[in-house]
N, C-alpha and C positions, 0 to 999 in steps of 0.2 A: 681480096676476103672479107667476108662479111664479120663485120664487128658483133660479137654476141658479150653478154656483159653475164658473168655467176654473180645469181643472186640466191644467198644463203640464209637459208630459214631456220630460225632455232627447232628443235626435234620438239614435236607435238605431244602434248599428252594425249594421244589418241592409241597409243600402239597397243596399251592392254584390251582397247576398247574395238579392235579393228572388226573383228568379226560381225560386233553388235551394229558399228556404223556400217560396213557393206552388206550384213545379211541381206536387208531388202530389196537391193540391188543386183551385187554381182556374184552372188554365192550362188552355184549349180546343184545339182542333183548330188555331185559328186562330194560327200564331205568338206569342204576346206578348201574347196578349187575355186580361185576368182578368175571371172573372164570378164573382158571387154572388148567391144566391138567399135572399130574405127570407120567403117563405111558410112554413106551419106544416110541411108536408109535405119530403123530401128531392125534389131533382132532379138528374136524372144531368150528371155535365158543369160543376157548381155547388159552389161551395162554400156548404156551410150555415151564414148567420149566425144565432149562437145569443146567449140574452141576455147568457150571460158572455164572449162572445168580444169582449175589451176591447181597443182600442189603447194598446199601449204596455205591457201587462202582460204581458214575452213573447209579442205578438204582434204581428208587423207590418201587422196588421189593424185593425179590430173599430169597436165602440163608443168614442166620443170624449167627451172633457168631462163627464164623469158622465153622459152619457144614454144611454137605450137606446130602440128602440119600444115602445112603450104602444098604437099603436093613434088615439089623439089627442095626444100632446105632441109636438112638433118634439124633434129627436135631431140626432145630429152621427157620421156615419163617416169615419174616417180610414187611409188606406192609403199606408205608406212607399213614394215613388217619388222616381226621381233628378227634375231640374228638366227642365224640359219644356213640349208642347204635346200633352195626351191627352184622345183622344175619349171621352166618357163617353154611355152608351145606358142608358136606363132604363125599363121596363116597369112602367108605373103601373096599378093597379087592385085591386078586393077581391071577392073571390065572394060576402061574405057583405055588404057594404057598399058604397053608393056613397063616393066620394073627393073631397078637393081639397086639390091639393099645391102647395105652392110649391116651388123648389129651389134655395140660394144655394151659392156654392162660397168656399174660401179665408175672406177677410175677408169678409165677404158680398156679393160680387160675385152679380147676380142673374141667375140662369140660365133658368128657368122660373116663369112666375106664373101662378098660382090654375086648375092645370089640374084636370079635373073628370071622372069616370068615373061611369058608371051601377053600379048593383050589377049584380056578374058581368063585367062589360065592363074592356077592359083599354085602353090607349093606350100607342105607342112614340114617345120625344120621345129627343134625341139635342143635343147641344152638346160645345166643347171647353172644354177646363180648362188653364189657363197655370200652372204650378207654378214654382219658382225657389227660391234661396238667397243669400246674399250673396257670395258668391266672386267678383271680378274675375280673378285670377291667383292662384299660389300664394304669393305676398307680398301682395296687397293684397284687402282686403274694403270690401264696401259700410258705410260709417259711417253705422251705423242711433244712431236718438234714442233716449233710456229707453223712451218710452211704446212703443217698436217694438219692445221684448225681449218674443218669447211673441206678437208676432202671427202669424196663421197665413197671411200672404202669403211669411213667409219662414224656410221647414223645408221638410225634404227628406221630406214628405208632402202628399198631397192628402187635402182634408178638401172634404166635401158636409155642407150642413145642409137636413133633411130637414123643412119644415116646413108648415102647412095648418091648414085646418079637422078635417082628417082625415085625414092623410099616409098615401099608398098605396101605397109601392114595395115591388115585387114582385121585378124583376131588376135587376141592375148589371153593367155589363159596361165595362173599361176599356181603352183600347189606344193605345201613343204612335201620333202621327201629325205629318206632316209638313205640315203646312199654313203660308198668311200669317199672320203676326204682325202685330195694331194693338198698336203701346208708346204705352202715354198718360205724358208727362212735365205736373207740375203740381204744385198747392198742396191746398192743404183740400177746395176745392171740388170738386176732381179726385178727390182721393184714394178708396180703399177704406176707410170710416169703420167702424171695428172694432164698434162699439155703438148701439143706438138713443139716442137718437132723430134722431142724425146721418146726414147720406147728400150723399155727393159723387156728381157726376154720371156719372163714370166708370165707377162699380160699378152702377148701373143700365142701362148701353149693350149688355153682352154680351143681354141679353134679346131685344133688337132685330137680331138676326144669325144667323147659321143655324149650320152644324156643317163649314163648309168655310173658318173661320177664328178666330183667338184674340185674346183681348184680356189685355195682358198692362198692369195698371195697376201703374205705377212712381211716381205722384205721393205726394206725403208732406205732412201739413200741416205751415205754416210754410215750406215752402219757394219760395225765390226762385230767379231764373235761374242765380245763378252761385253761389250752397247746393246746389243740384243737382246742378249739374256739380264741385263742390269735396268734396262727397260721396262721390263715385265712382257716383252713381246712371247717371249720363249714359255715364258706362266699361261699366257693366254692362249698359246696354241693349246697348252696341257688341257687345258680347260674346257676344250672343245675335243680334244682326240680318241677318237674310239678305236676298240683291236680292228686292226687289219689296215687301219689309214698309214699313209706314207708322209714322212718329210723327207724333203731334198733340201740342204744345207750347203749352199755356195757362201762364201765369205774369201776372204784375202786381200782385194784390192786396199780397205782400210786399214785393214791388222797389222799390215807391213810397215805406214804409217808410225804407229804404236814405239816408244821406245823406253829405256828405264830398266832396271831390275824386273825381272820376271816376265818382261815382255820379248818377244818372237816366236819363229814358227812351230819351234820344239817345245814350247814354255806355254804363254796364256793361250797363245792361237788352239794348240792342243788342245788345251784343258777344255775349252770352250765348246771343242768339236764331241770330246769326251764326253761333258757334262749333257750336250742335247741329243746324244745317243742314248744315253743313260736312262736318261729322264723320256725319250721317245719308247724305248723299249718297257720300264717299266709301266706304259701306257697301253701296251700293247699294238703299239705302233710298229711299223718298219724305216729305221734310217736309211737313206740315202748318201752319199757324198756325192759333188761336183766341184769337181777343181775349177778355180777360176781363171775366167778368159783372158788370154794375151791384150794387152793395150796394143795400139796401132801403135808399131812403131817399127823399122826396119832398116838395117844394116846395106851397105852399097852392092850388095848382092842380090837382095831383093828377100832377105831371108828374115823373121820374124827374130828381132832382139827379144828376150827374156828380164821384163820388167819385173817380178814379183818375189826373184830371189827363189826362199826354199819354201815359200809356202806352196805351193800344189804338192812338193814332194812331200812335205810334212801332211799334205791329206793324204795321198796315195800312200803311206805309212801308216796313219791313224785306221783307213780302212782294209790293211792288212793283219793290222792288229787285232780288229775289234771284229772283225770277218762281216764287214758292212761293204753291199754295193758300194760302187765306183763309178758314177761317169766321167768320166776324162774330157771334160768341156775344153779345159787347158793343153789337150793335145790338139783336138779336133778344130780348136781356132788357130792354132797354127798351122792346120794343113788346110785352113780357111781362107787366111787372111793372104797366103803365100798363092793361092791359086787366085785370088784378086791380083793382087802383084799392087803395090805401092800406090799407084794411081788410081785402078778401079775402088779399092778397100774405103777411099775415102766417102766413097757413094752406101756407105753402110754405116756410116759413122754421121755425127752432127757437125758439118760440113758444107757450111750456105753464106753465100756470099751476101754484102751489108745489102739491104731494102726485101728481103726475099720474104718477111713477115712484117706485120706491121710493128712499128717502132721499134724494127734491130737498126741501127744505127750501125754497126759493128760487123765483122765478117765472123759467124761460129766455127771454129777450126777446134773439135774436141775430139781426142785421141783415145778416149775410153766408153764414153756414152754412144748409144745405136739411135740413128731411125726405125723407122716402121720397119723398113725393108731389113736392118741391120737384126734386129731384134727377131725377125720372123726366119732366118734364116737361123740364127741361134738357134731358136726352139727348135727347130729342125733338128738340129745336131742333139737337144737332148730327146727329143724322140727318138735318134737314130742309137742313143745312148740305153734308153728302155728297153728296148729290142735286144740289142748287143750283149744285154746282161739277162734276159732273161726275166725282166722284173715282172712281176702277176698285172701292176699297173699296164702293160702291154694289150690285154683283152681289151680295155677301152680306147683303144687309139683308133680315130674311125677308118670304116674300110676304103673308101675314100683317099685318103692321104698317101703318096708315094712315098715308095726310099727315098732318104737323102743320104746325098754325099758329097762330105766337104770339099772334096777334091774338083767338085764339077758343080759350082755353085748354081742357081739361080738366075739369070740374069734379071739385072737392078731394073733393064727396059721392059719386062715384061712384068713388073709389081706392079700392081695398080692398088689402091686403099686410098677412098675417099676418108680426107684428113678429119679428125676432131676440131669442131669450130674453136677452141680455143688453146691458144698458144702464149708460149713465155721465151725472152731471149734468155732468162736466168739458168746460169747450169747447175746440174741439180749439186747436192752435197757428196761430196766424194771424190777422187780420182784415180 
């Protein structure tokens, strides 16, 4: 695997004057639309992206993280933008070669997967990217963990990862958009994991939704319901939430590790859920509870063992009490894991022999955290839950997304997704 080095630039003081800086080169006739061209020639109305166009080197846009377009290797392109939702439209293709393109945004959110074009053909696709910073008020910011420093989710720029067997980005258009937002609150099983081979279901969800809705994944590794609130993550969500937005809430894995007076599934855990439900409703949002998925643990009969105690039942009870839609991911994951079986299920989790990734001297055998295939299958369960519960968000599910049956999971041999060029052998916080 080719080695890449993350290059983290300090936030540049250009955000406020972005339109002034870009006004002569990449503004179109459409107010606020930024347009970039990656082809070999010039194109009227577009900013031509050159090999030496590097973000952070006295430029608010350009290639990022020590990469640039080669025609074969993945690369990153960033543009300084204030937080918000942005519609991104791409034209993919190449006059001389067939293309195969996968696009992720920010910290590995999957937007487009395995889009192919024939030689000389192009295709147009669009999606919405949510960007954010840590500011809650002038006096308060989200309390980030040390491992989040430099994370692409928490900055003043929009970053795209252009990947695939032969990436073919020709044109890029970016414009601010006022669409509904799906906020995600959760832990490491939900979060946007920065590095291979780790993956949360939240970062796989955007690929199934169209360009009329944004996904804002605020989940973070190691978080329980109460720590998510105390760190200011929920408060930050509320600063951005609009009437009709959604908040999906999934906790439980880390909550169960908390002990002492007032801790437990029907005490601190339920109180945290109740607080997030109430806060969301006060802002005109729609809360949805998502029961935590099982860990990978089987008995001698091949049945999944419950390692989460009463936490899933406590959430089910809260959903009834508060009349909140419930996506029972706990129940669906049991069906899914048992369909895989004890042996096959390792292919959905971070189970890899030593030497699979650079610097990996020991085998990885994590029975909580998913790889990309596992994250994809859990995200499909979430889509099923949206449909089964008649949640209005369902109208934004892409028409080409097939119905999913957890009892009949997709064959892992058929799953293909070009990996992000960054990897880590460090296990995410939480278990």
